[in-house]
Backbone as JSON, one array per atom type, in Angstrom:
{
  "sequence": "XXXXXXXXXXXXXXXXXXXXXXXXXXXXXXXXXXXXXXXXXXXXXXXXXXXXXXXXXXXXXXXXXXXXXXXXXXXXXXXXXXXXXXXXXXXXXXXXXXXXXXXXXXXXXXXXXXXXXXXXXXXXXXXXXXXXXXXXXXXXXXXXXXXXXXXXXXXXXXXXXXXXXXXXXXXXXXXXXXXXXXXXXXXXXXXXXXXXXXXXXXXXXXXXXXXXXXXXXXXXXXXXXXXXXXXXXXXXXXXXXXXXXXXXXXXXXXXXXXXXXXXXXXXX",
  "N": [[31.19, -37.71, -8.15], [33.35, -38.23, -5.61], [34.21, -41.8, -4.59], [33.41, -43.88, -1.38], [36.07, -44.63, 1.08], [37.54, -47.68, 2.14], [39.45, -46.65, 3.96], [38.23, -44.57, 5.3], [37.44, -41.74, 7.35], [35.22, -42.17, 10.1], [31.48, -41.73, 11.2], [28.56, -40.57, 12.73], [25.29, -39.51, 13.19], [23.16, -38.21, 15.38], [19.45, -38.07, 16.47], [16.98, -36.71, 18.91], [15.71, -39.49, 18.48], [17.37, -41.67, 19.44], [17.59, -41.57, 21.8], [19.14, -41.61, 25.36], [22.24, -41.52, 25.19], [25.74, -43.85, 24.83], [28.31, -42.05, 25.18], [30.86, -42.7, 25.18], [31.05, -45.21, 24.53], [30.29, -45.28, 22.09], [32.81, -43.59, 20.83], [34.54, -45.45, 21.23], [34.06, -47.43, 20.19], [35.37, -47.21, 17.68], [33.92, -44.78, 16.29], [34.77, -40.97, 14.94], [33.48, -38.63, 15.32], [30.42, -36.77, 15.04], [27.38, -35.93, 14.03], [24.93, -33.45, 15.33], [21.61, -33.25, 15.85], [20.13, -29.84, 16.41], [17.93, -28.04, 16.14], [14.45, -27.32, 14.49], [12.74, -25.62, 12.51], [11.18, -22.61, 13.58], [10.45, -22.4, 15.83], [11.26, -25.3, 17.66], [12.64, -27.25, 19.46], [15.69, -30.27, 19.82], [15.03, -32.44, 22.31], [16.97, -33.75, 23.02], [19.43, -32.73, 22.1], [21.21, -30.37, 23.84], [22.23, -32.81, 26.28], [23.72, -34.0, 24.12], [25.32, -33.57, 22.97], [26.82, -32.29, 25.36], [27.93, -35.15, 25.58], [28.94, -35.95, 23.78], [31.13, -34.38, 23.35], [32.51, -34.23, 25.54], [33.39, -36.79, 24.93], [35.31, -36.72, 23.3], [34.97, -36.87, 20.53], [34.64, -35.03, 17.47], [32.62, -33.1, 17.1], [29.42, -31.39, 15.27], [27.01, -29.55, 13.94], [22.86, -29.62, 12.99], [20.11, -27.81, 11.83], [16.95, -28.63, 10.91], [15.61, -26.79, 8.35], [12.15, -25.48, 7.86], [11.33, -23.12, 6.64], [9.12, -21.2, 4.29], [8.92, -19.11, 2.76], [12.22, -16.94, 1.95], [11.8, -15.03, 3.67], [11.42, -16.26, 5.74], [13.69, -16.97, 7.32], [15.46, -15.9, 8.87], [14.33, -15.17, 11.99], [14.23, -18.53, 12.17], [17.23, -18.96, 12.31], [18.03, -16.89, 14.27], [17.08, -18.78, 15.95], [17.7, -20.87, 15.89], [20.81, -20.48, 16.12], [21.13, -19.22, 18.91], [19.75, -21.37, 20.73], [22.41, -23.07, 20.21], [24.39, -21.6, 21.5], [23.58, -22.0, 23.87], [24.06, -24.18, 24.27], [27.08, -23.92, 24.78], [27.94, -22.42, 23.0], [29.21, -21.31, 19.39], [32.06, -21.75, 19.08], [32.24, -24.0, 20.2], [32.25, -26.0, 18.97], [33.42, -27.9, 16.61], [33.27, -29.23, 14.32], [31.26, -28.33, 10.77], [28.51, -26.31, 10.83], [25.17, -26.73, 10.07], [22.72, -27.11, 7.14], [19.86, -28.89, 7.15], [18.15, -29.48, 4.23], [15.19, -30.91, 3.46], [12.3, -31.32, 3.13], [9.33, -29.39, 1.19], [8.63, -27.1, 1.87], [9.05, -24.72, 0.46], [7.92, -24.89, -1.8], [8.57, -24.25, -5.26], [11.67, -24.93, -7.26], [12.84, -22.82, -7.67], [11.97, -20.98, -5.52], [12.63, -22.38, -3.3], [15.4, -22.74, -3.6], [16.06, -20.05, -3.84], [15.48, -19.5, -0.57], [17.48, -21.29, 0.37], [20.18, -20.08, -0.49], [19.28, -17.79, 0.98], [19.85, -18.78, 3.5], [22.4, -19.63, 3.92], [23.74, -16.97, 3.39], [23.02, -15.01, 5.63], [23.8, -16.93, 7.94], [26.47, -16.67, 7.52], [26.67, -13.92, 8.01], [26.01, -13.64, 10.22], [27.35, -15.6, 11.98], [29.96, -15.08, 10.85], [30.63, -18.03, 9.71], [30.88, -20.72, 7.38], [27.96, -22.51, 6.48], [27.49, -25.87, 5.45], [25.06, -28.22, 3.51], [23.13, -30.09, 3.86], [21.84, -32.78, 1.76], [19.6, -34.41, -0.27], [19.69, -37.44, -3.3], [17.76, -37.22, -4.61], [15.97, -34.9, -3.7], [17.7, -32.81, -4.69], [17.57, -33.25, -7.43], [14.91, -31.98, -7.88], [14.38, -30.04, -6.24], [16.42, -28.53, -6.37], [18.36, -25.31, -7.58], [21.46, -25.45, -9.6], [23.85, -24.12, -8.49], [24.86, -24.29, -6.01], [27.48, -25.58, -5.98], [30.08, -24.78, -4.8], [29.34, -24.79, -2.09], [30.27, -26.37, 0.85], [29.04, -30.04, 1.19], [26.81, -32.27, 2.72], [26.33, -35.47, 2.15], [23.35, -37.48, 1.84], [23.36, -40.62, 0.91], [22.84, -43.41, -0.07], [23.2, -45.9, -2.22], [25.2, -48.37, -4.12], [28.43, -47.48, -5.05], [30.16, -44.79, -6.64], [28.52, -41.68, -6.43], [26.74, -39.97, -9.05], [27.47, -36.69, -10.65], [25.87, -34.09, -9.28], [23.44, -31.27, -9.29], [25.52, -28.98, -9.54], [27.46, -29.98, -7.83], [30.36, -31.79, -7.54], [31.46, -33.32, -5.41], [31.53, -34.35, -2.27], [31.62, -33.33, 0.78], [31.03, -34.54, 3.28], [29.41, -38.23, 3.66], [26.22, -39.69, 4.56], [25.83, -42.64, 4.86], [23.98, -44.76, 5.28], [20.87, -45.13, 7.45], [20.75, -47.77, 8.97], [22.35, -48.3, 10.52], [24.34, -50.06, 13.64], [25.58, -49.08, 15.8], [27.61, -49.64, 19.25], [26.82, -48.21, 23.22], [24.19, -47.16, 21.7], [20.8, -47.68, 20.98], [19.5, -49.25, 19.31], [17.84, -48.24, 15.59], [20.84, -46.27, 13.92], [21.92, -43.74, 12.11], [24.98, -43.42, 9.87], [28.23, -42.44, 8.46], [30.49, -40.99, 6.73], [33.41, -38.89, 6.71], [35.67, -37.73, 3.85], [38.09, -37.81, 3.69], [40.94, -39.6, 5.69], [41.26, -40.38, 9.52], [43.02, -38.83, 10.57], [43.36, -36.92, 8.41], [40.29, -35.23, 8.76], [41.45, -34.93, 11.63], [42.63, -32.61, 11.44], [41.58, -31.26, 9.35], [39.57, -30.16, 10.65], [40.44, -29.68, 13.79], [41.49, -27.73, 14.75], [43.37, -25.27, 16.29], [44.82, -23.28, 15.93], [43.35, -19.75, 16.58], [40.9, -18.38, 15.11], [40.15, -15.49, 12.56], [38.26, -12.33, 14.33], [35.37, -11.81, 12.57], [34.22, -8.64, 11.35], [30.73, -7.74, 11.06], [30.1, -5.43, 9.08], [32.22, -5.6, 7.77], [31.77, -8.4, 6.88], [29.54, -8.32, 4.99], [30.24, -6.17, 3.04], [31.81, -7.68, 1.94], [29.99, -9.97, 0.91], [28.89, -8.47, -0.96], [29.9, -7.34, -2.87], [30.75, -9.71, -4.01], [28.2, -10.93, -4.78], [27.42, -8.66, -6.43], [29.17, -7.16, -7.68], [30.97, -9.21, -9.06], [32.9, -10.76, -7.7], [34.74, -13.14, -6.73], [33.74, -15.91, -4.65], [35.58, -16.85, -3.21], [37.26, -15.54, -2.52], [37.47, -13.31, 0.91], [36.75, -11.67, 3.99], [38.79, -11.2, 5.59], [40.75, -10.84, 3.48], [43.6, -9.15, 2.01], [42.97, -6.69, -0.79], [43.86, -7.23, -3.29], [45.34, -6.72, -6.83], [44.37, -8.26, -8.57], [41.57, -8.4, -7.94], [40.35, -5.67, -7.04], [40.88, -5.0, -9.83], [38.97, -6.55, -11.09], [36.65, -5.42, -9.56], [36.48, -2.59, -10.64], [36.14, -2.74, -13.67], [33.62, -4.25, -13.36], [32.38, -1.76, -13.27], [33.28, -0.33, -14.99], [32.26, -0.68, -17.67], [29.74, -0.65, -16.91], [29.11, 2.28, -17.02], [30.2, 2.54, -19.21], [27.73, 1.46, -20.85], [26.06, 2.33, -19.9], [26.11, 5.09, -21.42], [25.86, 4.71, -23.82], [23.41, 4.54, -24.25]],
  "CA": [[31.73, -37.7, -6.89], [34.53, -39.23, -5.07], [33.95, -43.0, -4.1], [33.83, -43.85, -0.18], [36.72, -45.88, 0.88], [37.63, -48.18, 4.31], [40.29, -45.44, 5.02], [37.63, -42.5, 5.8], [36.88, -41.46, 8.9], [33.5, -42.87, 10.67], [30.66, -41.29, 12.61], [27.21, -40.68, 13.39], [24.23, -38.72, 13.36], [21.69, -38.47, 15.94], [18.39, -36.55, 17.58], [16.14, -37.32, 19.81], [14.86, -40.5, 18.81], [18.35, -42.42, 19.48], [17.37, -41.57, 23.02], [20.17, -41.81, 26.04], [23.96, -42.43, 24.28], [27.2, -43.86, 25.74], [29.38, -41.31, 24.67], [32.25, -43.59, 25.48], [30.77, -46.18, 23.99], [30.74, -44.98, 20.38], [34.19, -43.44, 20.62], [35.67, -46.73, 21.45], [33.56, -48.48, 18.37], [35.85, -46.59, 16.22], [33.47, -43.36, 15.73], [35.33, -39.91, 15.48], [32.48, -37.65, 14.46], [28.94, -36.97, 15.08], [26.57, -34.7, 13.53], [23.62, -33.0, 16.23], [20.09, -32.48, 15.61], [19.49, -28.8, 17.38], [16.75, -27.35, 16.41], [13.94, -27.73, 13.66], [11.79, -24.21, 12.14], [11.51, -21.39, 14.34], [10.5, -22.99, 17.61], [11.44, -26.76, 18.09], [14.5, -27.87, 19.91], [15.62, -31.34, 19.84], [15.4, -32.49, 23.9], [18.75, -34.6, 23.75], [20.97, -31.68, 21.73], [22.07, -30.31, 25.15], [22.85, -33.43, 26.74], [24.34, -35.38, 23.41], [26.64, -32.18, 22.58], [27.92, -32.28, 26.09], [28.28, -36.4, 25.98], [29.54, -36.53, 22.22], [32.45, -33.27, 23.3], [33.18, -35.12, 26.8], [33.91, -38.29, 24.97], [36.2, -36.17, 22.44], [34.44, -37.12, 19.13], [34.42, -33.84, 16.85], [30.88, -32.19, 16.53], [29.16, -30.44, 14.36], [25.11, -29.41, 14.73], [22.48, -29.12, 12.08], [19.09, -27.36, 11.63], [16.34, -28.86, 10.12], [14.39, -25.89, 8.06], [10.63, -25.55, 7.55], [10.98, -21.89, 5.94], [8.34, -20.89, 3.23], [9.46, -17.82, 1.57], [13.25, -16.18, 2.25], [12.18, -14.01, 4.55], [11.06, -17.03, 7.29], [15.17, -17.36, 7.81], [15.99, -14.59, 10.17], [13.77, -16.4, 12.89], [15.13, -19.9, 12.35], [18.78, -18.44, 11.96], [18.34, -16.37, 15.39], [16.72, -19.58, 16.87], [19.42, -21.82, 15.56], [21.64, -19.94, 17.08], [21.0, -18.71, 20.64], [19.77, -22.34, 20.97], [24.16, -23.48, 19.84], [25.3, -20.53, 22.39], [23.08, -22.82, 24.95], [25.36, -25.8, 24.15], [28.6, -24.09, 24.69], [28.6, -21.13, 21.64], [30.35, -21.43, 18.03], [33.41, -22.01, 18.63], [32.58, -25.08, 21.01], [31.4, -26.77, 18.02], [34.39, -28.25, 15.56], [32.72, -29.4, 12.55], [30.73, -27.23, 10.23], [27.25, -26.16, 11.17], [24.46, -27.77, 8.8], [21.44, -27.09, 7.05], [19.27, -29.37, 6.54], [16.9, -28.77, 3.71], [14.82, -31.7, 2.82], [11.06, -30.82, 2.69], [8.85, -28.53, 0.39], [7.35, -26.15, 2.39], [9.06, -23.52, -0.11], [7.1, -25.14, -2.98], [8.97, -24.1, -6.24], [12.63, -25.05, -7.01], [13.28, -21.09, -7.43], [11.68, -21.17, -3.74], [13.14, -23.42, -2.15], [17.39, -22.1, -3.81], [16.31, -18.68, -3.04], [15.63, -19.91, 0.68], [18.88, -21.97, 1.32], [20.88, -19.17, -0.62], [19.63, -16.44, 2.18], [20.16, -19.09, 5.04], [23.75, -19.16, 3.38], [24.01, -15.86, 3.61], [22.59, -15.13, 6.64], [24.14, -17.61, 8.52], [27.62, -16.44, 7.13], [26.43, -12.8, 8.31], [25.91, -13.84, 11.88], [28.23, -16.4, 12.56], [31.47, -15.67, 10.64], [31.38, -19.32, 9.43], [30.45, -21.54, 5.84], [27.12, -23.46, 6.54], [27.11, -27.19, 5.05], [24.0, -28.66, 3.24], [22.51, -31.47, 3.95], [20.35, -33.25, 1.22], [19.64, -36.24, -1.01], [19.82, -36.95, -4.81], [16.02, -36.75, -5.43], [15.79, -33.66, -3.3], [18.68, -31.83, -5.07], [16.38, -33.27, -8.91], [13.5, -31.63, -8.05], [14.0, -28.51, -5.61], [17.24, -27.2, -6.25], [18.63, -25.27, -8.27], [22.58, -25.69, -9.7], [23.95, -22.75, -8.02], [25.74, -24.65, -5.06], [28.43, -26.67, -6.32], [31.13, -24.4, -4.36], [28.72, -24.96, -1.0], [30.24, -28.2, 1.19], [27.93, -30.99, 0.97], [26.84, -33.58, 2.83], [24.83, -36.02, 1.05], [22.32, -39.12, 1.91], [23.17, -41.55, -0.16], [22.5, -45.06, 0.31], [23.47, -46.79, -2.95], [26.61, -48.38, -3.78], [29.51, -47.34, -6.13], [29.88, -43.32, -6.47], [27.73, -40.85, -6.76], [27.17, -39.14, -10.18], [28.04, -35.35, -10.27], [24.85, -33.81, -9.12], [22.89, -30.06, -8.57], [26.26, -28.31, -9.33], [28.57, -30.31, -6.77], [31.48, -32.59, -8.07], [32.48, -33.46, -4.78], [30.88, -34.4, -0.53], [32.43, -33.15, 2.75], [30.38, -36.01, 4.41], [28.39, -38.56, 3.29], [26.15, -40.76, 5.15], [25.26, -43.81, 3.62], [22.74, -45.46, 5.59], [20.36, -45.57, 8.34], [20.23, -48.76, 9.69], [23.81, -48.69, 11.36], [24.49, -50.7, 14.69], [26.9, -49.04, 16.82], [27.77, -49.74, 20.46], [26.36, -47.73, 23.39], [23.14, -46.34, 21.11], [20.17, -49.25, 20.99], [18.17, -49.61, 18.01], [18.72, -47.75, 14.2], [21.37, -45.16, 13.7], [22.73, -42.78, 10.69], [25.94, -43.8, 9.53], [28.49, -41.4, 8.17], [31.69, -40.82, 6.68], [34.2, -37.98, 5.97], [36.25, -37.27, 2.9], [39.38, -38.49, 4.18], [41.19, -40.31, 6.8], [40.67, -39.52, 10.94], [44.51, -38.32, 10.7], [42.91, -35.48, 7.59], [39.54, -35.54, 9.55], [41.58, -34.09, 12.45], [43.93, -31.83, 10.7], [40.99, -29.9, 8.62], [38.55, -29.33, 12.0], [40.9, -29.73, 15.12], [42.59, -26.45, 14.59], [43.38, -24.93, 17.4], [44.48, -21.81, 15.73], [42.99, -18.31, 16.82], [40.57, -17.5, 14.04], [40.13, -14.01, 12.54], [37.13, -12.38, 14.54], [35.52, -10.72, 11.39], [33.4, -7.43, 11.99], [29.96, -7.5, 10.49], [30.12, -5.2, 8.51], [33.31, -5.96, 6.57], [31.61, -9.36, 5.8], [28.15, -7.73, 4.41], [30.87, -5.75, 2.14], [32.26, -8.83, 0.76], [29.14, -10.72, -0.17], [27.83, -7.53, -1.68], [31.11, -7.18, -3.71], [30.69, -10.99, -4.42], [26.93, -10.63, -5.3], [27.32, -7.58, -7.33], [30.75, -6.68, -8.78], [31.51, -10.76, -9.78], [34.07, -10.74, -6.98], [35.2, -15.14, -6.65], [33.32, -16.63, -3.9], [36.15, -16.87, -2.31], [37.76, -14.23, -1.78], [37.62, -13.6, 2.35], [36.92, -10.41, 4.55], [39.74, -10.5, 5.86], [41.68, -10.77, 2.51], [43.89, -7.9, 1.3], [42.13, -6.32, -2.07], [44.61, -7.25, -4.57], [45.17, -5.53, -7.98], [43.12, -8.91, -9.06], [40.27, -7.98, -7.3], [40.46, -4.43, -7.39], [40.62, -4.72, -11.03], [37.52, -6.95, -11.15], [35.67, -4.23, -9.51], [36.37, -1.28, -11.7], [36.54, -3.26, -14.86], [32.51, -4.2, -13.7], [31.53, -0.58, -13.18], [33.53, 0.68, -16.11], [31.23, -1.75, -18.61], [28.48, -0.2, -16.51], [29.52, 3.21, -16.74], [30.44, 2.65, -20.46], [26.9, 0.83, -21.26], [24.7, 3.79, -20.0], [26.65, 6.3, -22.11], [25.84, 4.12, -25.09], [21.97, 4.36, -24.1]],
  "C": [[32.6, -38.71, -6.33], [33.33, -40.91, -4.66], [34.07, -43.29, -1.78], [35.22, -45.23, -0.21], [36.74, -46.63, 2.8], [38.3, -47.29, 5.09], [40.01, -44.18, 5.68], [37.75, -42.57, 7.19], [35.41, -41.67, 9.22], [32.98, -41.79, 11.53], [29.25, -41.21, 12.27], [26.75, -39.35, 13.05], [22.84, -38.5, 13.77], [20.88, -38.13, 16.13], [18.43, -37.51, 18.47], [15.69, -39.05, 19.66], [15.86, -41.66, 18.9], [18.63, -42.87, 21.05], [18.6, -41.33, 23.93], [21.15, -42.32, 24.95], [24.57, -42.62, 25.01], [27.96, -43.66, 25.0], [30.91, -42.21, 24.44], [32.49, -44.22, 24.8], [31.25, -46.2, 22.57], [32.03, -44.57, 20.64], [35.26, -44.94, 20.61], [35.52, -47.84, 20.46], [34.43, -48.11, 17.38], [35.3, -45.34, 15.88], [34.26, -41.8, 15.67], [34.98, -38.75, 15.37], [30.9, -37.76, 14.86], [28.4, -35.19, 14.74], [25.59, -34.62, 14.52], [22.4, -32.54, 16.05], [20.2, -31.02, 16.8], [18.27, -28.54, 17.31], [15.66, -27.57, 14.61], [12.65, -25.86, 13.56], [12.14, -23.46, 13.25], [11.43, -21.94, 15.53], [10.77, -24.33, 18.37], [12.85, -26.27, 18.25], [14.53, -29.15, 20.16], [15.86, -31.17, 21.32], [16.29, -33.15, 23.99], [19.37, -33.58, 23.48], [21.58, -31.38, 23.01], [23.36, -31.75, 25.63], [23.83, -34.57, 25.66], [25.64, -34.47, 23.21], [27.61, -32.09, 24.09], [28.65, -33.44, 26.7], [29.61, -36.72, 24.8], [31.48, -35.51, 22.73], [33.27, -34.07, 24.65], [33.93, -36.34, 25.82], [35.0, -38.13, 24.15], [35.67, -36.98, 21.02], [34.1, -35.47, 18.77], [32.82, -33.67, 16.43], [30.55, -30.99, 16.07], [27.11, -30.86, 14.64], [23.94, -28.83, 12.88], [20.94, -28.78, 12.29], [18.04, -27.37, 10.76], [15.17, -27.19, 9.68], [12.93, -25.75, 7.6], [10.57, -24.24, 7.11], [10.16, -22.05, 4.79], [9.0, -20.39, 2.58], [11.23, -17.23, 2.76], [13.47, -15.46, 3.33], [11.47, -14.6, 6.13], [12.53, -16.67, 8.01], [15.62, -16.69, 8.99], [15.16, -15.85, 10.9], [14.43, -17.78, 12.75], [16.77, -19.62, 12.59], [18.63, -18.02, 14.05], [18.02, -17.68, 16.47], [17.72, -20.7, 16.7], [20.64, -21.1, 16.49], [22.12, -19.14, 18.46], [20.34, -20.21, 21.06], [21.83, -23.22, 20.83], [24.11, -22.6, 20.9], [24.65, -21.54, 23.2], [23.93, -23.37, 25.16], [26.51, -25.36, 24.06], [29.1, -23.2, 23.7], [29.3, -22.33, 20.35], [31.46, -22.23, 18.16], [33.71, -23.29, 19.69], [32.69, -25.89, 19.96], [32.5, -26.92, 17.01], [34.14, -28.23, 13.99], [31.76, -28.4, 11.8], [29.29, -27.33, 11.1], [26.28, -26.52, 9.92], [23.12, -27.06, 8.88], [20.56, -27.91, 6.51], [17.89, -29.22, 5.81], [16.37, -30.32, 3.0], [13.47, -32.4, 2.82], [10.74, -29.85, 2.0], [7.9, -27.51, 1.47], [7.79, -25.19, 1.46], [8.61, -23.75, -1.36], [8.06, -25.39, -4.53], [10.75, -24.81, -6.17], [13.41, -23.63, -6.71], [12.97, -20.65, -6.13], [12.43, -21.09, -3.06], [14.31, -23.03, -2.31], [16.89, -21.01, -2.91], [16.56, -18.99, -1.3], [16.79, -20.07, 1.35], [20.24, -21.0, 1.09], [20.65, -18.3, 0.55], [20.0, -17.31, 3.55], [21.78, -18.91, 4.7], [24.27, -17.65, 4.02], [24.01, -15.19, 4.49], [23.63, -15.41, 7.91], [25.92, -16.75, 8.65], [28.26, -14.76, 7.83], [26.65, -12.75, 9.68], [26.62, -14.28, 12.8], [29.52, -16.09, 12.35], [31.61, -16.18, 9.73], [30.48, -19.65, 8.08], [29.13, -22.35, 6.69], [27.43, -24.14, 5.31], [25.78, -27.52, 4.71], [23.8, -29.9, 3.5], [21.6, -32.05, 2.96], [20.33, -34.61, 0.28], [19.23, -36.02, -2.58], [17.97, -36.32, -5.1], [15.44, -35.02, -5.05], [16.37, -32.73, -4.66], [17.99, -31.86, -7.6], [15.41, -32.05, -8.02], [13.36, -30.14, -7.34], [15.13, -27.76, -5.65], [18.08, -26.82, -7.17], [20.08, -25.66, -8.78], [24.07, -25.14, -9.51], [24.78, -22.92, -6.87], [26.37, -25.13, -5.22], [29.7, -26.06, -5.02], [31.08, -24.24, -2.97], [29.66, -26.21, -0.7], [28.81, -28.4, 1.48], [27.75, -31.96, 1.8], [25.85, -33.79, 2.85], [24.55, -37.13, 1.7], [22.06, -39.55, 0.8], [23.46, -42.96, -0.08], [23.09, -46.11, -0.85], [24.8, -47.07, -2.83], [27.14, -47.47, -5.01], [29.58, -45.69, -6.09], [29.16, -43.07, -7.15], [27.78, -39.95, -7.97], [27.04, -37.6, -9.42], [26.23, -35.13, -10.13], [24.81, -32.28, -8.73], [24.21, -29.29, -8.56], [27.56, -28.67, -8.29], [28.38, -31.87, -7.79], [31.76, -33.85, -6.74], [31.05, -33.43, -2.87], [32.05, -33.82, -0.43], [32.16, -34.51, 2.83], [29.67, -36.72, 3.66], [27.71, -39.76, 3.98], [24.91, -42.11, 4.44], [24.07, -45.3, 4.27], [22.21, -45.05, 6.69], [20.04, -46.25, 9.34], [21.55, -48.54, 10.54], [23.36, -48.75, 12.85], [25.27, -49.96, 15.86], [27.02, -48.92, 18.72], [27.86, -48.62, 21.29], [25.11, -46.86, 22.39], [22.09, -48.02, 20.58], [19.4, -48.19, 19.97], [19.45, -49.04, 16.45], [19.74, -46.53, 14.71], [22.31, -44.43, 12.52], [24.32, -42.94, 10.57], [27.06, -43.05, 8.76], [30.06, -41.42, 7.94], [32.51, -39.67, 5.64], [34.85, -38.08, 4.62], [37.46, -37.92, 3.05], [39.67, -39.2, 5.55], [40.86, -39.08, 8.46], [41.65, -38.51, 11.14], [43.78, -36.68, 10.25], [41.95, -34.62, 8.41], [40.15, -34.13, 10.69], [42.13, -32.97, 12.04], [42.97, -30.78, 10.29], [40.15, -29.5, 9.68], [38.87, -29.39, 12.99], [41.97, -28.75, 14.8], [42.74, -25.56, 15.58], [43.9, -23.03, 17.14], [43.55, -20.6, 15.86], [42.13, -18.18, 15.48], [40.0, -15.72, 13.86], [38.52, -13.67, 13.22], [36.42, -11.37, 13.13], [34.38, -9.85, 11.51], [32.29, -7.8, 11.08], [29.84, -7.09, 9.3], [31.24, -5.18, 7.32], [32.86, -7.4, 5.71], [30.23, -8.77, 4.99], [28.77, -6.84, 2.97], [31.37, -6.58, 1.25], [31.6, -9.77, 0.17], [28.63, -9.94, -1.01], [28.97, -7.85, -3.19], [30.97, -9.1, -4.79], [29.17, -10.97, -5.37], [26.38, -9.35, -6.46], [28.35, -6.99, -7.86], [31.35, -8.34, -9.2], [33.3, -10.99, -9.16], [34.33, -12.71, -6.82], [34.51, -14.96, -4.88], [34.47, -17.06, -2.67], [37.2, -16.29, -1.44], [36.83, -13.82, 0.08], [37.13, -11.81, 2.57], [37.69, -9.84, 4.65], [41.53, -10.19, 4.78], [42.53, -9.17, 1.65], [43.3, -7.83, -0.08], [43.32, -5.8, -3.01], [44.88, -6.55, -5.43], [44.47, -6.53, -9.02], [41.85, -8.01, -8.85], [40.04, -6.87, -7.04], [39.96, -3.99, -9.31], [39.35, -5.06, -11.81], [36.39, -6.05, -10.83], [35.53, -3.05, -10.55], [36.39, -2.03, -13.37], [35.07, -3.52, -15.06], [32.15, -3.13, -14.07], [32.14, 0.26, -14.18], [32.66, 0.23, -17.34], [30.3, -1.14, -18.07], [28.23, 1.08, -16.42], [29.28, 3.64, -18.85], [28.82, 2.01, -21.51], [25.59, 2.02, -21.16], [24.82, 5.09, -21.13], [26.09, 5.88, -23.79], [24.24, 4.38, -25.4], [21.63, 5.25, -24.88]]
}
């Protein structure tokens, strides 16, 4: 993975543990973004989330939101997801948060690597279907080694990595979108320690990537469901979007897949 740089945009992530925050001081100290804890499991709400969301956005920081999953099986995802989305809506709604929404996966209620990986994939699938947004994953090296397979390389990564030097490629990832590099930071406006983060590019690049005012297409749920089915069952690239035209390459991939299946049946 890539290295950190002094030119990269700086940010923080917070929860109720940081107490009441003076967001103007945080902004004036040179921090341009923040990730806020919203929810955990199917019921818990961080009791500082709404105040933090209002204060951070009011001070001009780009804001993102994360959920700590406690799912034990993929079937648990639906209840957690609905809880997460409802709490987001209570704090201004999906479109009021400019940074990615994040699944924090760092505990092992799911048990095996295969089951935990299935839970994460179900979160990614359902979140996209529910909101139209791509979910980012927050995790750390030893958790990847023990509990995630190598099928997440195309999913944006917020990486908790506290060592010096460039992180090694791991678990299918060869780059991070955001990196959390310490949990012992000191920032004006916050009492005690706070997690410090960095974007993969400069502040101008961060703003260009996430501060877009261009209207986003409203993709119907049925169309996104169809896209995901084609990705999972017909071999279509995950980069293909539900509002993309079906070009000759996409159509060819679908026809090739099913022509091969038909020929296999004939040969049996």
